[in-house]
C-alpha positions as semicolon CSV with decimal commas, in nm:
position;residue;x (nm);y (nm);z (nm)
1;M;0,000;0,000;0,000
2;Q;0,294;0,236;0,045
3;L;0,351;0,222;-0,331
4;L;-0,013;0,308;-0,396
5;K;0,002;0,601;-0,154
6;K;0,306;0,735;-0,336
7;A;0,117;0,704;-0,664
8;I;-0,176;0,897;-0,515
9;R;0,058;1,177;-0,406
10;A;0,195;1,194;-0,761
11;T;-0,145;1,254;-0,922
12;T;-0,130;1,630;-0,884
13;A;0,209;1,632;-1,058
14;H;0,107;1,415;-1,351
15;P;-0,260;1,395;-1,459
16;A;-0,203;1,072;-1,652
17;L;-0,146;0,888;-1,327
18;R;-0,504;0,968;-1,229
19;G;-0,608;0,739;-1,513
20;I;-0,442;0,446;-1,341
21;L;-0,599;0,523;-1,005
22;A;-0,939;0,575;-1,163
23;R;-0,944;0,205;-1,248
24;G;-0,978;0,131;-0,881
25;F;-0,737;0,121;-0,590
26;A;-0,707;-0,258;-0,589
27;K;-0,635;-0,280;-0,962
28;A;-0,388;0,010;-0,950
29;N;-0,198;-0,139;-0,660
30;A;-0,194;-0,481;-0,826
31;Y;-0,066;-0,324;-1,148
32;F;0,230;-0,158;-0,982
33;D;0,311;-0,468;-0,779
34;A;0,303;-0,678;-1,095
35;V;0,531;-0,468;-1,314
36;S;0,759;-0,295;-1,073
37;N;0,856;-0,199;-0,725
38;E;0,887;0,122;-0,534
39;Q;1,233;0,189;-0,679
40;L;1,096;0,223;-1,033
41;L;0,820;0,462;-0,933
42;D;1,077;0,667;-0,741
43;I;1,283;0,692;-1,059
44;Y;0,978;0,808;-1,255
45;L;0,897;1,073;-0,995
46;K;1,258;1,196;-1,006
47;Y;1,242;1,258;-1,383
48;K;0,873;1,329;-1,440
49;N;0,952;1,684;-1,557
50;Y;1,195;1,549;-1,817
51;T;0,956;1,309;-1,990
52;C;0,623;1,313;-2,169
53;I;0,584;0,936;-2,128
54;P;0,283;0,847;-1,908
55;P;0,385;0,708;-1,568
56;E;0,249;0,358;-1,623
57;T;0,437;0,332;-1,954
58;F;0,753;0,481;-1,805
59;V;0,752;0,223;-1,524
60;A;0,678;-0,059;-1,770
61;N;0,980;0,049;-1,979
62;L;1,207;0,031;-1,676
63;D;1,068;-0,305;-1,573
64;V;1,146;-0,455;-1,915
65;I;1,489;-0,288;-1,936
66;G;1,581;-0,417;-1,592
67;R;1,540;-0,775;-1,715
68;Y;1,836;-0,718;-1,949
69;A;2,068;-0,559;-1,694
70;S;2,307;-0,854;-1,724
71;V;2,376;-0,789;-2,095
72;P;2,709;-0,602;-2,123
73;G;2,741;-0,301;-2,347
74;C;2,634;0,058;-2,397
75;V;2,285;0,207;-2,389
76;V;2,143;0,402;-2,683
77;E;1,821;0,601;-2,700
78;C;1,699;0,767;-3,020
79;G;1,441;1,037;-2,961
80;V;1,507;1,152;-2,606
81;W;1,306;1,477;-2,577
82;R;1,427;1,614;-2,240
83;G;1,632;1,307;-2,155
84;G;1,417;1,169;-1,873
85;M;1,410;0,809;-1,993
86;S;1,784;0,801;-2,064
87;A;1,853;0,939;-1,717
88;A;1,616;0,684;-1,566
89;M;1,792;0,401;-1,749
90;A;2,122;0,529;-1,609
91;D;1,983;0,519;-1,256
92;L;1,850;0,169;-1,313
93;L;2,155;0,023;-1,490
94;G;2,426;0,217;-1,308
95;P;2,735;0,423;-1,385
96;G;2,941;0,145;-1,542
97;R;2,806;0,199;-1,893
98;T;2,822;0,458;-2,168
99;Y;2,491;0,625;-2,255
100;H;2,426;0,772;-2,600
101;L;2,137;1,014;-2,654
102;F;2,033;1,093;-3,013
103;D;1,786;1,369;-3,095
104;S;1,748;1,658;-3,336
105;F;1,637;1,877;-3,044
106;E;1,437;2,054;-3,316
107;G;1,130;1,834;-3,302
108;L;1,011;1,559;-3,533
109;P;1,064;1,546;-3,909
110;E;0,750;1,566;-4,121
111;A;0,530;1,261;-4,125
112;T;0,444;1,111;-4,463
113;A;0,157;0,906;-4,601
114;I;0,304;0,578;-4,477
115;D;0,269;0,709;-4,121
116;G;-0,108;0,751;-4,159
117;Q;-0,332;1,054;-4,186
118;R;-0,346;1,110;-3,812
119;A;0,035;1,137;-3,805
120;V;0,035;1,375;-4,103
121;D;-0,223;1,595;-3,928
122;Y;-0,025;1,585;-3,603
123;S;0,293;1,680;-3,786
124;A;0,122;1,977;-3,952
125;N;-0,022;2,106;-3,623
126;D;0,255;2,308;-3,461
127;T;0,048;2,382;-3,151
128;N;0,188;2,059;-3,007
129;N;0,540;2,205;-3,047
130;N;0,624;1,898;-3,257
131;C;0,815;1,739;-2,966
132;R;1,081;2,009;-2,957
133;A;1,301;2,036;-2,649
134;D;1,621;2,227;-2,594
135;E;1,921;2,003;-2,536
136;H;2,000;2,170;-2,203
137;F;1,711;1,974;-2,049
138;A;1,874;1,644;-2,147
139;T;2,208;1,760;-2,013
140;E;2,037;1,862;-1,689
141;A;1,858;1,528;-1,653
142;M;2,171;1,325;-1,721
143;G;2,360;1,540;-1,470
144;Q;2,115;1,425;-1,202
145;S;2,155;1,058;-1,296
146;Q;2,414;0,797;-1,208
147;A;2,568;0,819;-1,556
148;K;2,938;0,903;-1,552
149;D;2,993;0,864;-1,926
150;Y;2,733;0,992;-2,169
151;A;2,715;1,175;-2,501
152;L;2,447;1,384;-2,666
153;H;2,437;1,343;-3,045
154;K;2,248;1,644;-3,180
155;G;2,105;1,634;-3,532
156;W;1,878;1,433;-3,761
157;F;1,924;1,058;-3,739
158;A;2,028;1,032;-4,104
159;D;2,327;1,253;-4,023
160;T;2,427;1,150;-3,672
161;L;2,390;0,773;-3,703
162;K;2,578;0,706;-4,025
163;D;2,923;0,721;-3,866
164;F;2,829;0,605;-3,516
165;R;3,058;0,324;-3,403
166;P;3,045;0,269;-3,026
167;A;3,344;0,113;-2,852
168;E;3,129;-0,179;-2,739
169;P;2,809;-0,352;-2,853
170;I;2,473;-0,199;-2,771
171;A;2,306;-0,378;-2,480
172;I;1,989;-0,168;-2,470
173;L;1,848;0,017;-2,771
174;R;1,537;0,228;-2,716
175;L;1,370;0,385;-3,019
176;D;1,127;0,674;-2,988
177;G;1,130;0,818;-3,338
178;D;0,756;0,805;-3,410
179;W;0,763;0,786;-3,790
180;Y;0,854;0,523;-4,049
181;S;1,161;0,709;-4,177
182;S;1,310;0,770;-3,832
183;T;1,250;0,415;-3,713
184;A;1,396;0,270;-4,033
185;E;1,706;0,490;-4,009
186;C;1,763;0,381;-3,650
187;L;1,719;0,012;-3,723
188;N;1,940;0,029;-4,033
189;A;2,225;0,191;-3,842
190;L;2,193;0,043;-3,495
191;Y;2,036;-0,302;-3,504
192;P;2,358;-0,455;-3,649
193;L;2,545;-0,307;-3,350
194;V;2,317;-0,464;-3,086
195;A;2,471;-0,748;-2,888
196;E;2,333;-1,098;-2,920
197;G;2,074;-1,118;-2,644
198;G;2,043;-0,738;-2,637
199;L;1,713;-0,555;-2,603
200;I;1,535;-0,332;-2,853
201;V;1,244;-0,128;-2,713
202;I;1,000;0,037;-2,956
203;D;0,811;0,323;-2,795
204;D;0,575;0,407;-3,082
205;Y;0,482;0,060;-3,203
206;F;0,118;0,100;-3,101
207;P;0,031;0,469;-3,150
208;W;0,189;0,526;-3,495
209;P;0,145;0,273;-3,780
210;G;0,453;0,401;-3,964
211;C;0,668;0,289;-3,673
212;S;0,522;-0,062;-3,659
213;R;0,551;-0,092;-4,039
214;A;0,921;-0,005;-4,022
215;V;0,983;-0,268;-3,754
216;H;0,799;-0,535;-3,952
217;D;0,969;-0,439;-4,277
218;Y;1,315;-0,447;-4,122
219;L;1,276;-0,780;-3,947
220;S;1,114;-0,936;-4,252
221;A;1,378;-0,801;-4,492
222;N;1,644;-0,966;-4,279
223;G;1,466;-1,296;-4,224
224;S;1,475;-1,233;-3,852
225;A;1,315;-1,472;-3,606
226;D;1,313;-1,208;-3,331
227;R;0,982;-1,226;-3,144
228;I;0,799;-0,902;-3,080
229;Q;0,663;-0,892;-2,726
230;T;0,434;-0,632;-2,575
231;V;0,333;-0,486;-2,242
232;D;-0,040;-0,435;-2,279
233;T;-0,058;-0,172;-2,556
234;M;0,202;0,052;-2,395
235;L;0,522;-0,063;-2,561
236;A;0,675;-0,333;-2,776
237;F;1,016;-0,492;-2,742
238;F;1,223;-0,777;-2,877
239;E;1,548;-0,951;-2,806
240;K;1,815;-0,986;-3,073
241;R;1,838;-1,362;-3,114
242;E;2,143;-1,389;-3,338
243;V;2,422;-1,186;-3,493
244;R;2,399;-1,185;-3,872
245;A;2,462;-0,961;-4,172
246;C;2,175;-0,715;-4,211
247;Q;2,022;-0,548;-4,513
248;P;1,890;-0,192;-4,476
249;I;1,538;-0,093;-4,574
250;D;1,441;0,226;-4,755
251;P;1,353;0,496;-4,499
252;Q;1,165;0,686;-4,772
253;R;0,939;0,397;-4,863
254;Q;0,603;0,502;-5,001
255;V;0,271;0,342;-4,916
């Protein structure tokens, strides 16, 4: 019940958490007990001002990522906004890793037809600020985390990923690029660098069809047997089952 009380106190800070509690105290408490522990909610509360991810999804991300803490290697996130999830991963996984944060810090690129009409409309509506965030927020968040070694890679994925060669394999890869083109660019450049047994988390698999199409296209193009798993409809993830030569897909694919 202490975890539930902490969640109740957090409702005024993050309206989305009220949605969890509205399902009923028993169900809310059971949910948190099932996917996490008090440590993970504490991490969310620490970085709630550096993320736009709803609390239940944030905690579910950390729960999945924690299962792969034994995989050696660096941590990469593409699409970090204010850096809250990267900082949270650093608190969860500790200071003995290198953390790489990729973002344009200028917002999202334009959505195209393959992303669906809702995405095109969202992209054209600048009242949502198009997910822009100044990079100083990410620097601030990482400065509060346990990370001792991290790098911000500012620019569009097509430019910043093409020459990225980390000193060690990627243990955790988290993609939050929304659209088909961004997701394809990330998979083309980074999936081959993921360690065998490493984790790939796809933030936008459910809300944006362009993202899920890119994941399916990439895995299919490479004959991959990786199994996509889900946490409710909050996030999708899969484990890299084998190291093999990979073929890129076209990020500018048309419908």
